[in-house]
C-alpha positions as MATLAB code, in Angstrom:
seq = 'MADLIVTADPIHPQRGLARLGAQTFACVLGRSGIRTDKREGDGATPAGRYALQRVLYRADILAAPRTALPISAIARDDGWCDAPTDPAYNRPVKLPYRASAEHMWRDDHLYDVVVVTSHNADPVKPFTGSAIFLHVAADNGDPTAGCIAFARDDLVKILETATAVEIRL';
ca = [
     -60.926  -68.630    4.206;
     -60.934  -69.895    7.190;
     -61.890  -73.373    9.130;
     -65.311  -73.141   11.272;
     -64.197  -75.274   14.449;
     -67.314  -76.922   15.771;
     -67.177  -78.330   19.533;
     -70.209  -80.467   21.517;
     -71.206  -78.950   25.212;
     -69.835  -81.482   27.512;
     -73.313  -81.467   29.584;
     -75.502  -81.184   26.505;
     -73.913  -83.204   23.694;
     -77.048  -82.040   21.521;
     -75.688  -78.307   21.732;
     -72.283  -76.793   20.480;
     -70.348  -73.785   19.768;
     -68.906  -72.882   16.438;
     -65.765  -70.872   16.011;
     -64.676  -69.167   13.223;
     -61.823  -66.553   13.555;
     -62.901  -64.313   16.624;
     -66.379  -64.787   16.102;
     -68.585  -67.783   18.089;
     -71.803  -69.271   17.047;
     -74.375  -71.405   19.268;
     -75.274  -74.465   17.177;
     -77.194  -77.670   17.116;
     -75.630  -81.087   16.717;
     -77.326  -84.654   16.042;
     -79.351  -86.177   18.862;
     -76.355  -88.486   19.623;
     -74.177  -85.652   20.074;
     -70.617  -86.408   17.796;
     -68.968  -89.866   17.549;
     -66.132  -90.783   15.530;
     -67.790  -94.210   14.202;
     -70.749  -92.365   12.178;
     -73.153  -94.948   11.020;
     -76.368  -94.315    9.199;
     -79.114  -93.541   10.990;
     -77.361  -93.074   14.325;
     -78.607  -89.716   14.616;
     -74.511  -88.605   15.109;
     -72.993  -85.582   13.967;
     -69.312  -87.373   12.700;
     -65.946  -85.875   14.429;
     -63.889  -85.093   11.600;
     -62.746  -82.067    9.291;
     -64.268  -81.603    6.056;
     -64.528  -79.198    3.217;
     -67.694  -77.155    2.079;
     -68.619  -78.023   -1.045;
     -71.487  -76.133   -2.374;
     -74.470  -73.871   -1.147;
     -78.027  -74.725   -1.849;
     -80.808  -72.480   -0.641;
     -84.224  -71.422   -1.172;
     -85.035  -68.461   -3.830;
     -88.058  -68.081   -3.079;
     -87.558  -67.561    0.819;
     -84.257  -65.239    0.867;
     -81.503  -63.761   -1.294;
     -78.206  -65.956   -2.694;
     -75.812  -65.843    0.375;
     -72.807  -64.329   -0.358;
     -69.877  -67.172   -0.637;
     -66.526  -67.754   -2.864;
     -68.575  -71.530   -2.882;
     -70.668  -72.883   -5.845;
     -74.018  -72.058   -5.148;
     -77.527  -73.308   -6.422;
     -81.198  -72.530   -6.016;
     -83.159  -75.628   -4.714;
     -85.805  -76.957   -6.569;
     -89.288  -78.212   -5.306;
     -88.087  -82.063   -7.071;
     -84.551  -82.057   -5.482;
     -83.890  -84.572   -2.900;
     -80.803  -86.507   -1.269;
     -80.674  -90.408   -1.737;
     -80.324  -91.636    2.068;
     -80.535  -95.309    1.050;
     -77.291  -96.952    1.978;
     -77.440  -99.674   -0.696;
     -79.023  -97.393   -3.436;
     -75.733  -96.615   -6.185;
     -77.046  -93.014   -5.340;
     -76.534  -93.306   -1.933;
     -75.048  -89.713   -0.476;
     -75.767  -87.806   -3.693;
     -78.189  -85.618   -5.300;
     -81.376  -87.394   -6.807;
     -84.273  -86.361   -8.714;
     -87.877  -86.760   -6.557;
     -89.461  -88.975   -6.873;
     -87.162  -91.578   -6.153;
     -87.316  -95.337   -6.691;
     -85.289  -95.479   -2.927;
     -85.811  -93.229    0.281;
     -84.401  -89.736   -0.143;
     -84.242  -86.612    1.972;
     -86.325  -83.958    0.451;
     -84.538  -81.073   -0.052;
     -87.607  -78.607   -0.077;
     -89.071  -78.169    3.102;
     -91.593  -76.256    4.470;
     -89.989  -76.446    7.844;
     -87.491  -73.914    6.935;
     -84.437  -76.132    7.640;
     -83.115  -76.409    4.371;
     -83.445  -72.455    3.566;
     -80.230  -72.622    3.617;
     -77.976  -75.730    2.882;
     -74.478  -76.530    2.922;
     -73.187  -79.824    1.416;
     -69.808  -81.015    3.202;
     -67.387  -83.228    2.084;
     -68.388  -86.057    4.736;
     -68.608  -89.624    2.837;
     -68.030  -88.034   -0.478;
     -65.142  -89.443   -1.917;
     -65.360  -92.252   -2.294;
     -68.920  -92.559   -0.900;
     -68.834  -95.850    1.692;
     -72.367  -97.257    1.807;
     -73.758  -97.209    5.871;
     -71.396  -94.582    6.912;
     -74.053  -91.502    6.651;
     -75.282  -89.227    4.250;
     -76.972  -85.573    4.185;
     -74.170  -84.483    6.323;
     -74.804  -80.606    6.099;
     -74.970  -77.378    7.396;
     -78.378  -76.095    7.643;
     -81.110  -73.852    9.655;
     -81.680  -74.963   12.773;
     -85.305  -75.577   14.034;
     -87.005  -72.872   15.994;
     -87.576  -75.038   18.924;
     -83.621  -75.824   19.055;
     -84.073  -79.723   18.418;
     -81.538  -81.870   17.697;
     -80.783  -82.885   14.133;
     -80.192  -86.236   12.455;
     -76.599  -85.690   12.526;
     -75.925  -82.161   10.599;
     -74.921  -79.170   12.300;
     -77.759  -76.538   12.791;
     -77.933  -72.408   13.034;
     -80.162  -69.572   12.918;
     -80.321  -68.420    9.384;
     -78.658  -65.287   10.313;
     -75.484  -66.772   11.531;
     -75.375  -69.589    8.391;
     -75.560  -66.749    5.865;
     -72.421  -64.660    7.994;
     -70.495  -68.063    8.643;
     -71.241  -68.407    4.605;
     -69.161  -65.554    3.807;
     -65.898  -66.795    4.630;
     -65.723  -70.425    5.935;
     -64.373  -73.194    3.429;
     -63.794  -76.006    5.593;
     -65.339  -77.573    8.974;
     -63.751  -79.152   11.595;
     -66.309  -81.189   14.033;
     -64.321  -82.136   17.298;
     -64.999  -84.249   20.369;
];
């Protein structure tokens, strides 16, 4: 098992490279680049080292990726709370939910494969960022809202050996 090391392009901070052993993968970062002082809604990818906790995937679109991480299929009513004052902040929820929550079942394919990271997980602190995932990149290359995104085939390949992600400034 190995760490995935992510660094931003100094000229285009929404783009980056991820190194896993001898392999290198292009990735897309948050619209605000990488920051050490991550805040909810700032569009930044948080710097730091985070465990990869589990994988979620769309079983109607692809087979379960090979990984040593716990894995489960996404259901149509799966969500992820992004309301900083809610008790379920940065936790999975079932939709509809009383507070703001990210829809995990998406038609744009960004969440065909999602890797939950340990960013702001234990303990969860309000306003310090939620739903920081590794996921599939948009076809048009748009930056994320703070996640790290890859081509789907690259993300599936990364899951075969990665156990943590280190995001460096």
